[in-house]
C-alpha positions in Angstrom: 115.0 43.9 31.6 116.1 45.9 28.6 113.9 47.7 26.1 115.7 46.1 23.1 114.0 44.1 20.4 115.7 41.0 22.0 113.4 41.3 25.1 110.0 39.7 25.6 107.8 39.4 28.7 105.5 36.3 28.6 102.4 36.3 30.8 100.5 33.1 31.4 97.0 34.1 32.3 95.0 30.9 32.5 91.3 30.8 31.6 89.8 34.3 31.4 86.7 36.1 30.1 87.3 37.7 26.7 86.3 41.3 27.1 88.5 42.3 30.1 91.5 40.8 28.4 90.7 42.6 25.1 90.3 45.9 27.0 93.6 45.3 28.8 95.4 44.6 25.6 94.0 47.8 24.2 95.0 49.8 27.3 98.5 48.3 27.2 98.9 49.4 23.6 97.6 52.9 24.3 99.9 53.4 27.2 103.1 51.9 25.8 106.0 54.0 24.5 109.1 53.4 22.4 110.8 51.8 25.5 108.0 49.5 26.6 109.1 45.8 26.5 107.1 43.7 24.1 104.8 41.1 25.6 103.2 37.8 24.8 100.0 36.9 26.6 99.1 33.2 26.7 95.4 32.6 27.6 92.3 30.5 27.2 88.9 32.1 27.1 85.6 31.3 28.6 83.1 30.4 25.8 82.5 33.4 23.5 81.9 34.3 19.9 83.8 37.3 18.6 83.1 39.3 15.5 85.8 41.2 13.8 85.5 44.9 12.9 84.1 44.1 9.4 82.1 41.1 10.7 78.8 40.4 9.1 75.9 39.3 11.2 74.7 36.7 8.6 77.8 34.5 9.5 76.1 33.9 12.9 73.8 31.0 11.9 72.2 30.3 15.3 72.0 32.3 18.5 72.8 30.4 21.7 73.5 31.3 25.3 77.2 31.9 24.3 77.7 35.6 24.2 78.7 37.4 21.0 81.2 40.2 21.3 81.9 42.8 18.6 85.7 43.2 18.7 88.1 45.6 17.0 90.3 42.9 15.5 90.4 41.9 11.8 88.4 39.1 10.4 84.9 37.7 10.7 83.3 35.6 13.4 85.1 32.9 15.4 84.7 30.9 18.6 86.9 30.8 21.7 86.6 28.4 24.6 88.5 26.4 27.1 90.9 24.0 25.4 91.9 26.5 22.8 95.4 28.0 23.2 95.6 31.7 22.4 98.7 33.8 21.9 98.3 37.6 22.0 101.6 39.2 20.7 101.8 42.8 22.0 104.7 43.7 19.7 106.2 47.1 18.6 106.3 46.3 14.9 108.1 49.5 14.0 110.9 48.8 16.4 111.3 45.3 14.9 110.9 46.7 11.3 107.9 44.4 10.7 104.9 45.2 8.6 101.4 43.9 9.2 101.8 41.2 6.6 105.1 40.2 8.1 103.4 39.6 11.5 100.6 37.6 10.0 103.1 35.4 8.1 105.2 35.0 11.3 102.2 33.8 13.3 101.1 31.4 10.5 104.7 30.0 10.2 104.9 29.7 14.0 101.9 27.4 14.1 103.0 25.4 11.0 106.5 24.8 12.4 105.1 24.0 15.8 102.7 21.4 14.4 105.6 20.0 12.4 107.3 19.1 15.6 104.4 16.8 16.3 104.7 15.4 12.7 101.5 17.2 11.6 101.6 18.7 8.1 99.8 22.0 7.9 99.7 25.1 5.6 98.6 28.7 5.2 96.3 30.0 2.5 96.9 33.3 0.7 93.2 34.2 0.6 92.2 33.0 4.0 94.5 33.8 7.0 95.0 31.0 9.5 96.5 27.5 9.4 94.9 24.4 7.9 95.4 20.7 7.6 93.9 18.2 5.1 90.9 16.3 6.5 89.1 13.9 4.2 90.6 15.7 1.2 89.4 19.1 2.3 90.8 22.1 4.2 90.2 21.9 8.0 91.2 24.9 10.0 93.2 24.4 13.2 94.3 27.9 13.9 92.5 31.3 13.4 94.2 34.6 13.2 93.1 38.2 13.7 95.2 41.3 14.5 94.8 44.9 15.2 97.6 47.4 14.7 97.6 50.7 16.6 100.5 53.2 16.8 102.7 50.7 15.0 102.0 48.0 17.7 100.1 44.8 17.4 97.4 43.2 19.7 94.9 40.4 19.4 96.6 37.4 17.8 96.2 33.7 17.0 94.0 30.9 18.5 95.0 27.3 18.2 92.4 24.5 18.7 94.0 22.0 21.1 91.5 19.9 23.0 88.2 21.6 23.1 84.5 21.3 22.4 84.3 22.2 18.6 80.5 22.0 18.4 79.9 25.8 18.8 81.7 26.3 15.5 78.6 24.7 14.0 76.6 27.8 14.9 78.7 30.1 12.7 80.4 30.3 9.4 83.9 30.2 10.9 85.9 33.2 9.8 83.1 33.9 7.3 83.5 30.7 5.3 80.4 28.6 4.9 80.9 24.9 5.6 84.5 25.3 6.8 85.6 22.3 8.8 87.3 22.9 12.1 89.7 20.5 13.8 92.1 20.4 16.7 95.4 18.9 17.9 93.8 16.2 20.0 92.1 14.7 16.9 95.5 14.6 15.0 97.8 13.1 17.6 97.9 9.6 19.0 97.7 8.9 22.7 99.1 9.9 25.1 98.2 13.5 24.6 101.0 16.0 25.6 100.7 17.9 28.8 99.2 21.4 28.3 102.1 23.1 29.9 104.6 21.4 27.6 102.5 22.5 24.6 102.6 26.1 25.8 106.2 26.0 26.6 107.3 24.7 23.2 105.0 27.2 21.4 106.3 30.2 23.3 109.9 29.1 22.8 109.4 28.8 19.1 107.7 32.3 19.0 110.7 33.8 20.8 113.0 32.1 18.3 111.2 33.4 15.3 111.2 36.9 16.8 114.9 36.7 17.5 114.3 37.1 21.2 117.1 36.2 23.6 115.8 37.8 26.8 112.6 36.2 28.1 110.8 36.8 31.4 108.0 34.5 32.3 105.3 35.7 34.7 101.7 34.8 35.6 101.1 38.4 36.8 98.3 40.2 35.1 99.0 43.5 33.4 97.8 46.5 35.5 96.9 49.8 33.8 99.6 52.4 35.0 96.9 55.1 34.9 94.9 53.3 37.6 95.2 54.9 41.1 98.0 53.4 43.3 97.0 50.3 45.3 94.1 49.6 43.0 94.0 46.2 41.3 92.8 45.9 37.8 90.8 42.7 37.6 91.0 41.0 34.3 
């Protein structure tokens, strides 16, 4: 596979705990060089609240048995759980001549265009990153976004509520906004609900299109830190 901007490796990781995936993203970003192929990690997380770098503790309204992890992404507090589709774009922004705002906009447009294929009208807001739909005349958030840029490369990404238990969002001010309603794809689509694999496939294909990628390699393999000793598996 080439190291050109037209190349992308896509890893389908299934349901995973948050912290090992975060640490693996960070290690991948630290170890990559100008020739490293960009990657897109597709994952769901076990239940977890994550706080962004500047996250304020007052946005956690009630403590539960769901762990709270202080992350190094941007943004405030959010919830991840099974039934939420997460894309982690590990992209060399410099190589693609993209700025941070460009990447945020790309991810927002990705979700908006993807939802449009299911005839769902959605929109971004200049003062509150993410993607929203109208619900009873008010904003309801369907996708949350938080990035970290290191050495000109992105990690963390966008989480899209698909078919999940939304009740843990009641224990926080989602993304730091009091009373913000959350919604999900399953609440907006008629039956029968699309197969999860088809949802993932269409979203990944649209991401590759927006990034002008023509060389895609799909894999379910997990990324292994090249600094680990030979024949030692990194469990994530």
